[in-house]
N, C-alpha and C positions, 0 to 999 in steps of 0.2 A: 441521423444521430439520436440516440435516446439516452436519458439518464444525466445528462449534463446541460440543465436549461439555462444556467447563468453563464456557462462558457459559450454557449451557442448565441446568446443575447450579445455578448461581448464581440464576437466574431462576425455576427451579422453585420456590425457597424463597418467592419473592415471590407466585407462584400460590398457594401454601399460605397466605400471610399474608391474601390477598384471600378466598379460600374458607372457611377456617376461623379467623377472628380471634381467637375466644374461646379457642382452644386456646392462643395465645400470650399473651394477656391474663392468663388464669388463672396464668401462671408469672411474671407482671410483665414480660414481654418487650415492647419497644416496637417497632411495626412501622416499618421504615426510611421516612423520608418521600421519599427520592429515590434514584433509581438512574442513574448516569451510563455510557452505553455509548460506549466510546472505540475508535476503529479506522479505517483508511484507508477511502476510498470503495469501496463495492461488497461490504463484507464481512457484510452482512445485518443492520445495526443497527436500521433501520425494521422490516424483516421480523420481527425478533425480538421488537420491542416489540408489533407487532400479534399475533403468536403467544402472548404472555403474556396480552393481554386476551381472545382467543379462548379460550384454556385455561381461564382463571379465570371466563369467562362474565359480565364485567362491561362497562359502557360504556367507550368508549374516545375521548377527546378528543385530536384531532391538530392541532398547528399547527407552522408553520415559524418560526424566530427572526426571519427577515427581516419577517414579517407583523407584528411588533409595532412595528416602526420605521416612522414616518411623518414627513412634512415638518411638520405641525402639532404643536405642543407639548401634550402631555397625552393624545393619542390612544393612544400605547402602553401607558401606565400604566392607562388606562381598560379597555384590552382585556385587560390582565393580570387586572384586578379581576373583569371580567365572567366570564371564563374559569374562575377559581377559584371564584367564587360558583356558577356553573352545576354544576361539579365536585361541590361539597359537597352540592347538591342532589340529584345522581344517585349519591351514595357508596353502596356501594364502587364506585370507578372508577379509571381510569388517565389522567392527563394526559400526553401525548407531545410534547415540543418537540424538532423536528429541527433541525439546524445551530443548536445554543443559541450558538455563537460569534459569530453575526451580532449578538446583543443582550448576551451575556455577557462581552465583552472587559473588560480591566482598565480600571478607572475613572480619569478624571483625566489621560489622556494623548491624548485624541483631538483633532482639529484644532477642533471645536466647543467646547472649554473644558471647564469642570468641570460645567456645567449643560446639556449637550446632551440631545436627546430619548431617545437610546439609554440615556444614563446614568440618566435618570428611570425608564425603563422597566425596567432592571436593578434599581434600588432597589426598585421596587414588587414584582419577583418575589422578591426577598430577604425583603420584609416579609410576603409571602403565604405563603412556605415556613416562616417563623418562627412564623406564627399557626396553623399546623396543630395541631389536637388529635389525639393518637394514636387517639382513638376514630372519627374521621372516616373512616378506611380509605380515603383518597386518596393514591395514590402518583404522584409525578412521575418519569417516565423521559425523560432527555434524551440526545441524540446528538450526537457532535462528532467530527470528525478533526484538530482543533487544540486538544488539552487544555493546551498550553503558554501559550495567549493568555487563557484564562479567568480571570475575577477570583477571587482567594484566597478572598473572602466567600463566594462561590458554592461552592466545593469543600469547606467546612468540614463537619464531623460535625453532624448536625442538619438539614443541608439536603440534600446528596447524600451520604448514608452509605456507599453502596457504589458502587465503580468496577469495571465489568465490562470487560475488554479482548477485542476481537475483532480478531484478526490474521489475515494472509493463511493460509488453511489449509494444512497439510502434506500429503504424498502421500496418506496414509489419508484425510484430510478431504476432499481434491480427488475421490478415488475415490466417496466417499459422496454428495458433491454430484452428480457427474456421473450416478451411479445413480438420484437423484432426478429429475433433469430428463430422463433417458433413458426413464423410464416412460411408456408409452403410444405410444412413437414406435417404428417398424419398424426397429430397428437390427440388422444381420446378426449371427446367433448366434455367429459365431466371432471376434467383436471382444471383446477384453478392455479394459474401460475403465480398468483399472489402468495398462495400458500407455499410455494417453492421458493419464492423471494424471502419469506420469513426464516426459512432454513439456511439461508446463504448470508449471514452478516458478515462484512469484510471481503466479499467476493468482488473482484474487478470485473469490468466489461468483458475482458478477455477469459477470465474464468467462467462467466456465465455462459459465453458463446461456446466455449469447450465443453460446458456441462451439457448443452442441447445436443452437441455433436456426438459426445459419448453415449448419450442416451438412445440417439438414432442409430449408432454402431452396435449397440447392445441388441436392440430390437431386431436389426438386420441378422445378426448371429443367431438369434433364437428364433429365426423364421417368423416373426410377428407381422401382422399387417398394419399395426399402429404403435405408437409410442406410449407405453402405459406408466402409471403412477410410480411403479415400482423401479422402472428403468431411470426415472428421474432422481429418485431418492438414492439409488445406487450410485448413479453418476455423480452426486454430491459427495459421497464419500470417497469415490475414486478420484476426483479433482483435488479434494482437500488433504487426502491422506494416502492416496495411492491404491494400487489395486489389491484385491483381497488375496492373502496367501493361503489359499484353501488348501494346497498340498503339504502345507507344513504339518508334521507330525507333533501333536499336542496331547499329553496324557490327560486322562480324566480328572486327576488331581488339579493339575494346572488350570484346566478348563474351568473347574468349580471355584478355584482360588480368583481367577480373573472375573467370574460372575460376581463373587462376593464384593471384590474390589470396586468394580464399576456400579454396583447396586448401592454401595455405601457413598459414592460421589452424589449419585442421583437422589438418594433418600435424604441426605443432609441438605441438599440444594432445595429439595422440595418442602422440607419441614423449617428450614432456617428462615426468619424475617429477612425479607431483601433478597432472597435466593431467586436465581434465574430458573424459567420454565424449561423442563427437559424437551429436547427435540428427538433424541434417539440413543438408546444404549445398545453397544454391539460388544460382542466378545470374539468376533472374527478378527485375526491378526491382520493388520495393514501396516506397510513400513516398518518402523521399529517398534510399534505398539501392539500389545497383546490384545487389546480391546480399547474402547473409548466411550466416553459420554459426550454427546454434543448438546450444547445448551441453545435454546431458541432465544436468543437475545434481541433486545429492542435497540433500535437506533438512539442512542443517548449522547448528549453533549457533556453531561456531568455524571459522576457516580457519587452517591453518598457514604458515609462511614459504615452505615448499616449494610449497604451492598458490598462494599469491599471485605467486611468482615464474613459476610455469607460466602464470598469467593475463597477466602482462606479456609473457612470451615468445609466447603465442598471439596477442596483439594485435600484436606486432612481426613475426609470421610472414607476414603479408600482403605488407608492404614487402620483406622478405627474398626471398619468391617472386617478386615483380616483377624485382627486380635480377638473380636467378640466370637466370631464363627469359626476360626481354624485354632485359635490358641497360640498363634506364631506370627512372625512377621516375614515379608519377602522383600526382594530388592524392587518390586514393581512400582514402589511409591517414591522413588528417587526424584523423578521429574516433578511429582506433586510437592514434594519439600521445596524444591528449588523455586517452584511458582509461588508458593505460600510464604517463603522467606522474602523474595522479591517484593511482593504485596505489602507485607508487614513493615519491611524497611522502607519503602516508599511513603507509606502512611505516615511513619514517624519523622523521616528526614526531609520529605519534600512537601507534604500535605498538611503538617501542623496538626495531625490528629493524634496529639498527645497532651495530656494535662500539664506536665512539667516543661515540655519543650514546644510549646505551641507558639504560633505567630512568627516563626522564622524557619528557614531551610538550611540544611547542613550538606556540606560537600560540595564545593565549588566546581561546576562542569565548564570545560572550555575545549576548544578544539585542539587536537593533537597536530603533528606534523603534517604539513600540506601533502608532501609526496608520499605520505602513507594513507592518504584518502581522507585526511582531517577527522579521523574517528574521535568520538568524545571520550574524553578522559576525566578522572575525578580527582580533585585536590583536597586533602583533608584540612578543613578550616575549623576544626573543633578540638577539644582537649580529650585526653584519655578518660577523663571522668564521663564526659559528655558520651564518648563512644560506649562506655559501660552502660549508661542510662538508655542509650538507643538500643542496645542489645537486650536489656531487660525489659523495655516496652515491646519490642518484638516478640520476646519469650511470653510476655503477658497476653498478648493476642492469642498465641497458641494454647495458654492455661485457660483463657475464657472459653475457647472453642472446645477444648477437651472436656471442661466442666459441663458445657452445654450438651454434648454428646453423651456423657455419662448419666445425665438426668433424662435423656430420652430413653 
């Protein structure tokens, strides 16, 4: 496992619990009954759980949360009892429940009322985890990418004592993951995988594994003896935006418009203080996009006002280039406007980056109906006058950007 050093460190202790339980019992320490792995899809939650079982050399019982829920009442609870009884017979061992949010959602808020099959199954899981004796040496590891919808009773100490966060890897983690997946593959020696890692901000471990595999498939299709740099960069585009639509008929006028539009994004980002460095500009259609500009972003915890204004400016740069070079506007900037408006409103309403409205946030966010997935909704907690100020400040960012573009 690469790219998740903190998670590995946490779970190495679980391996020690399973290998040498007497060492901890002699000091009166209780083995944690459950570990919850939390992270977005593709970050290696299932792989990490299997690695723990393999390292400890103990049996591994794996089941998905959705497998507990059946149409017939009582089947899910019965499966839970059978699973835990089987685990106790083979202790020490690990029970791994993937996508536990399928069965572990908040109780009492589903469409089936308070006694639906999923709720009974969850109650049985809670009972079984409470009934664990510390000497049984059975550890439950569960994985989810939606910890916000889990029932609080499931998360209390004594059931899931530890929560391990697996986030998308940073540049060092991405380089390590690429090194792992590149082993045994004939990659040209002059290729620096750290450079590829710089071009893949936000990629998960699964994305990076897919990237290397796509590059190998491309090299095989082209009858190459080794994987070249061009294969890797093309795979980045393929994984992030889909395959190139080379067969699509595009007129010369549209091709020029796309070139001007993407050049506008890149030029403004390059000249604007706080702008991100450009990774690649392409006018080859992929997915729904006629072209794209990819930024070579750094892994940052914070963004300054200058950087956010640069993002708005870069988003508006495509339309500005169309007006300057063609003298007309097209529909190609619709997504750019949506992105720029979102950033501007976030700056004013959430981040306090406004002189008149600073030091407070606007728009109370809260969870919606549980049975609809607890999606975030927003309640307006401000007056119509404040709403108009928010709109004016958002427009002011556009005006500032437009003035800067004109001066260029």
